[in-house]
C-alpha positions in Angstrom: -25.1 -1.8 85.4 -27.3 -2.1 82.4 -27.7 -5.5 80.9 -26.8 -5.8 77.0 -29.6 -6.3 74.7 -29.5 -9.9 73.4 -31.6 -8.9 70.5 -28.9 -6.9 68.6 -29.7 -6.8 65.0 -26.7 -7.9 62.4 -25.4 -10.1 59.5 -25.3 -14.0 59.9 -22.2 -15.6 58.3 -24.7 -17.1 55.3 -25.5 -13.4 54.5 -22.1 -12.2 54.5 -20.9 -15.1 52.4 -23.9 -14.5 49.9 -22.9 -10.9 49.7 -19.4 -11.5 48.9 -20.3 -14.1 46.3 -22.6 -12.0 44.5 -20.0 -9.0 44.4 -17.4 -11.3 43.2 -19.9 -12.5 40.6 -20.7 -8.9 39.7 -17.0 -8.0 39.3 -16.2 -10.9 37.2 -18.9 -9.8 34.8 -17.9 -6.4 34.8 -14.3 -7.1 34.0 -15.4 -9.8 31.4 -17.4 -6.9 29.5 -14.7 -4.5 29.8 -12.1 -6.9 28.4 -14.5 -7.6 25.3 -15.0 -3.7 24.8 -11.1 -3.1 25.2 -10.3 -5.9 22.6 -12.9 -4.6 20.1 -11.7 -1.2 20.5 -8.1 -2.4 19.8 -9.3 -4.0 16.7 -11.2 -1.2 15.4 -8.1 1.3 16.3 -5.8 -1.2 14.3 -8.3 -1.3 11.3 -8.5 2.3 11.6 -5.0 3.1 11.5 -4.4 0.3 8.6 -7.0 2.3 6.4 -5.2 5.4 7.1 -2.1 4.3 6.0 -3.6 2.6 3.3 -5.3 5.5 2.0 -2.2 7.6 2.3 0.0 5.2 0.5 -2.4 5.2 -2.5 -2.6 8.9 -2.6 1.4 8.8 -2.5 1.4 6.5 -5.4 -1.1 8.5 -7.4 0.8 11.5 -7.0 4.0 9.8 -7.9 2.4 8.2 -11.1 0.8 11.5 -12.0 4.5 13.1 -12.0 5.7 10.3 -13.9 8.6 11.8 -16.3 9.9 10.4 -19.6 13.4 10.0 -18.0 15.7 9.3 -20.9 19.4 7.9 -20.5 22.2 6.8 -22.7 22.8 2.8 -23.3 26.6 2.6 -22.5 26.6 -0.5 -24.9 24.7 0.8 -28.0 25.1 4.7 -27.0 21.3 5.1 -27.9 18.8 7.2 -25.7 16.2 4.9 -23.8 13.2 5.7 -21.7 13.3 4.4 -18.2 10.0 2.8 -17.5 9.9 -1.1 -16.5 6.5 -2.0 -16.0 5.5 -5.9 -15.5 2.3 -7.5 -14.4 3.7 -7.7 -10.7 6.2 -4.9 -10.6 6.6 -1.4 -11.7 9.5 1.1 -11.8 9.3 4.3 -13.2 11.0 8.1 -12.6 8.9 10.9 -11.2 9.1 14.4 -10.2 7.5 13.7 -7.1 9.5 12.9 -4.0 8.2 11.7 -0.6 10.7 13.4 1.2 10.2 16.4 -1.0 13.7 16.5 -2.1 14.6 18.2 -5.4 15.1 16.6 -8.5 13.8 13.6 -10.0 13.3 10.3 -7.9 13.1 6.7 -9.2 10.2 4.7 -7.8 9.9 0.8 -7.7 6.7 -1.3 -6.5 7.0 -4.9 -6.4 5.6 -8.0 -4.7 7.8 -9.8 -2.1 6.3 -13.4 -1.3 4.7 -13.9 2.1 5.4 -10.2 3.1 3.3 -7.8 1.1 4.1 -4.7 -1.6 7.4 -3.4 -1.4 8.7 0.0 -2.1 12.1 1.3 -3.1 13.5 4.9 -3.6 16.7 6.2 -5.3 17.5 9.5 -6.8 17.4 9.7 -10.7 20.3 11.4 -12.4 21.3 11.5 -16.1 22.2 7.8 -16.2 19.9 4.5 -15.7 18.5 4.4 -12.2 17.9 1.0 -12.0 21.2 0.0 -10.1 20.6 2.5 -7.5 17.0 1.1 -7.3 18.3 -2.4 -6.9 20.7 -1.3 -4.1 17.8 1.0 -2.2 16.5 -0.5 1.2 12.9 -1.6 0.5 10.0 -0.7 2.6 7.2 -2.5 3.2 4.0 -0.4 2.3 1.1 -2.8 2.3 1.6 -6.0 4.2 -0.1 -9.1 3.3 -1.3 -7.7 -0.2 -0.4 -8.6 -3.5 0.2 -6.2 -6.6 -1.1 -6.2 -10.1 -0.6 -3.8 -12.4 -2.0 -2.9 -16.4 -0.9 -0.6 -18.5 -3.2 1.3 -21.2 -1.8 1.5 -24.7 -2.8 2.6 -27.9 -4.4 -0.2 -29.8 -5.5 -0.6 -33.6 -8.2 1.7 -35.0 -7.7 4.4 -32.4 -8.7 2.1 -29.7 -7.1 1.7 -26.2 -6.1 -1.5 -24.8 -4.9 -2.6 -21.8 -1.4 -4.5 -21.7 0.2 -6.5 -18.6 4.1 -5.3 -19.9 5.2 -2.1 -20.8 9.2 -1.4 -21.2 9.8 2.2 -21.7 13.5 1.4 -23.5 11.8 -0.4 -26.3 8.7 1.7 -26.6 10.2 5.0 -26.2 7.6 6.5 -24.1 5.2 6.0 -21.3 1.7 4.2 -21.4 -1.3 6.6 -21.3 -2.7 5.5 -17.9 -1.7 2.7 -15.2 -4.1 0.6 -13.2 -2.8 -0.7 -9.8 -4.8 -3.2 -8.0 -3.9 -4.4 -4.3 -5.3 -8.0 -3.8 -5.4 -9.3 0.2 -3.4 -12.1 0.5 -4.5 -13.4 4.2 -8.0 -14.3 3.9 -8.0 -14.5 7.9 -7.5 -10.6 7.8 -10.6 -8.9 7.0 -9.3 -6.4 4.3 -10.7 -5.6 1.2 -9.1 -4.8 -2.1 -7.8 -1.5 -3.0 -7.2 -0.2 -6.6 -5.8 2.9 -8.0 -6.3 4.1 -11.7 -4.2 7.1 -12.9 -3.3 8.9 -16.1 0.5 9.8 -16.9 0.3 13.4 -17.8 4.2 13.4 -19.5 4.2 9.9 -21.4 6.1 11.5 -24.3 9.6 12.6 -24.6 10.3 16.1 -26.6 12.8 14.6 -28.8 12.4 10.8 -28.7 9.7 9.5 -30.9 7.7 6.7 -29.1 6.9 3.5 -30.8 3.6 2.2 -31.1 3.4 -1.3 -28.9 2.2 -4.2 -30.6 1.2 -5.7 -27.4 -2.6 -6.3 -26.6 -3.1 -8.5 -23.4 -6.8 -6.9 -22.7 -8.5 -7.2 -19.4 
């Protein structure tokens, strides 16, 4: 019988433990790097999705304002005809020929601020009466979370000049403003989101039969 070679080469216990330690260290570094990359990817994806949703919302608001219609209705108390358009510094209600669901007929829109939530949107069908009651009963949707809405209205001023006002009531002025400026301001400073604004003209701002009244309001920007 042949004797076994006593000088058989192999790994010592220290070498095995050292290689296992290095492998575990490399795996931990690799997993940490993958976690950081994954978190950065998720943040970038969320930011991109928000930017897409924000741009789509702004485009929708712009189309709805461009399609603003001087919707008239009869006041049940005075029986006089009035124009539906209620514009304040933090809310705006109007009737548009544009519907986000592409439904036929006119649609009443309302944008307003909801504290601690953001900018809300309400939609309701507009018939021959005042659509304000249906707007108040419509289910609101959060369109821009953690944002605040500020609105200004372009109105004819004195000596053929144009001025920006913080309010516009169609029931009193019998017309729509020439243009509307919407500014969306982020409320949460921890979220890295910039301001967004929208300036659009209102093409059909005068009614065919109702004579507009020149407003005597002049809060300039």
